[in-house]
DOSE-933418 format. One record per residue (C-alpha): residue number from 1; residue in one letter; y negated, z negated, x. Coordinates in pm, whole numbers, padded with zeros to 5 digits. Example, Ala and Ser with C-alpha at 12.3 -4.5 7.8 and 13.67 -1.06 7.14 Angstrom:
% DOSE-933418
     k   r       py       pz       px
     1   A    00450   -00780    01230
     2   S    00106   -00714    01367
//
This chain:
% DOSE-933418
     k   r       py       pz       px
     1   M    01992   -04072   -02899
     2   R    01635   -04072   -02722
     3   M    01545   -03883   -02472
     4   H    01326   -03960   -02242
     5   R    01055   -03693   -02221
     6   G    01104   -03410   -01968
     7   S    01455   -03402   -02029
     8   S    01564   -03071   -01994
     9   K    01875   -03143   -02245
    10   G    01819   -03182   -02589
    11   A    01736   -02939   -02888
    12   G    01345   -02880   -02783
    13   A    01369   -02759   -02417
    14   S    01281   -02446   -02376
    15   S    01307   -02236   -02063
    16   P    00927   -02245   -01867
    17   P    00649   -01994   -01928
    18   P    00682   -01669   -01676
    19   E    00502   -01685   -01357
    20   P    00148   -01455   -01372
    21   L    00186   -01184   -01160
    22   P   -00093   -01233   -00816
    23   L   -00422   -01090   -00816
    24   S   -00285   -00870   -00528
    25   A   -00036   -00660   -00770
    26   S   -00299   -00500   -00889
    27   S   -00632   -00497   -00643
    28   T   -00702   -00198   -00443
    29   I   -00776   -00107   -00102
    30   A   -01053    00079    00084
    31   V   -00897    00325    00383
    32   E   -01044    00519    00628
    33   V   -00859    00832    00694
    34   E   -00956    01094    00958
    35   V   -00741    01410    01069
    36   A   -00757    01508    01429
    37   R   -00800    01815    01494
    38   A   -01012    01999    01751
    39   H   -01313    02009    01572
    40   R   -01355    01651    01477
    41   T   -01364    01582    01141
    42   A   -01586    01306    00986
    43   P   -01347    01003    00848
    44   R   -01294    00976    00465
    45   T   -01264    00635    00287
    46   I   -01032    00637    00009
    47   T   -00939    00400   -00253
    48   V   -00609    00290   -00286
    49   A   -00408    00043   -00513
    50   S   -00246   -00240   -00216
    51   G    00082   -00148   -00157
    52   T    00030    00279   -00217
    53   P    00284    00427    00098
    54   V    00144    00613    00351
    55   K    00239    00935    00266
    56   E    00032    00914   -00022
    57   L   -00290    00887    00168
    58   V   -00137    01201    00396
    59   R   -00118    01430    00063
    60   A   -00436    01318   -00048
    61   V   -00609    01479    00239
    62   G   -00392    01774    00217
    63   E   -00153    01712    00454
    64   S    00221    01723    00480
    65   P    00426    01409    00539
    66   E    00696    01552    00746
    67   G    00426    01788    00915
    68   A    00191    01470    01058
    69   V    00208    01158    01252
    70   V   -00005    00862    01153
    71   L   -00126    00622    01377
    72   I   -00342    00270    01336
    73   E   -00459    00163    01553
    74   G   -00304    00355    01802
    75   V    00054    00236    01726
    76   S    00237    00581    01528
    77   T    00310    00418    01172
    78   P    00613    00528    00919
    79   M    00530    00739    00593
    80   D    00700    00466    00425
    81   H    00461    00172    00582
    82   L    00266   -00010    00299
    83   L   -00085   -00074    00269
    84   V   -00181   -00387    00204
    85   A   -00515   -00410    00309
    86   P   -00839   -00218    00426
    87   T   -00707   -00047    00758
    88   R   -00849    00339    00919
    89   L   -00560    00603    00959
    90   V   -00565    00865    01159
    91   V   -00370    01142    01109
    92   V   -00238    01384    01360
    93   P   -00102    01703    01266
    94   T    00247    01836    01453
    95   F    00248    02207    01317
    96   S    00049    02514    01277
    97   G    00067    02790    01064
    98   G    00236    03099    01157
//
């Protein structure tokens, strides 16, 4: 019995090759981070992998995710929010030592 080309039946059938990961899966983004204090500090630019959670950036600037609020464009953002594009964060510490 002859099978036509493209038939999924027959001994020669194989599974399709795996799809490659999208380029964004391995890309990096630049995030500008400013910690809001009584004395204004200069913003820092940190390069991270696309998909990094906000809490990782909070830790990277020396703050505790449990004791800070993060604003993106003036809006409070959850700590588990994933960063996928260049952006600017403002980290507002919510408690002080003592």
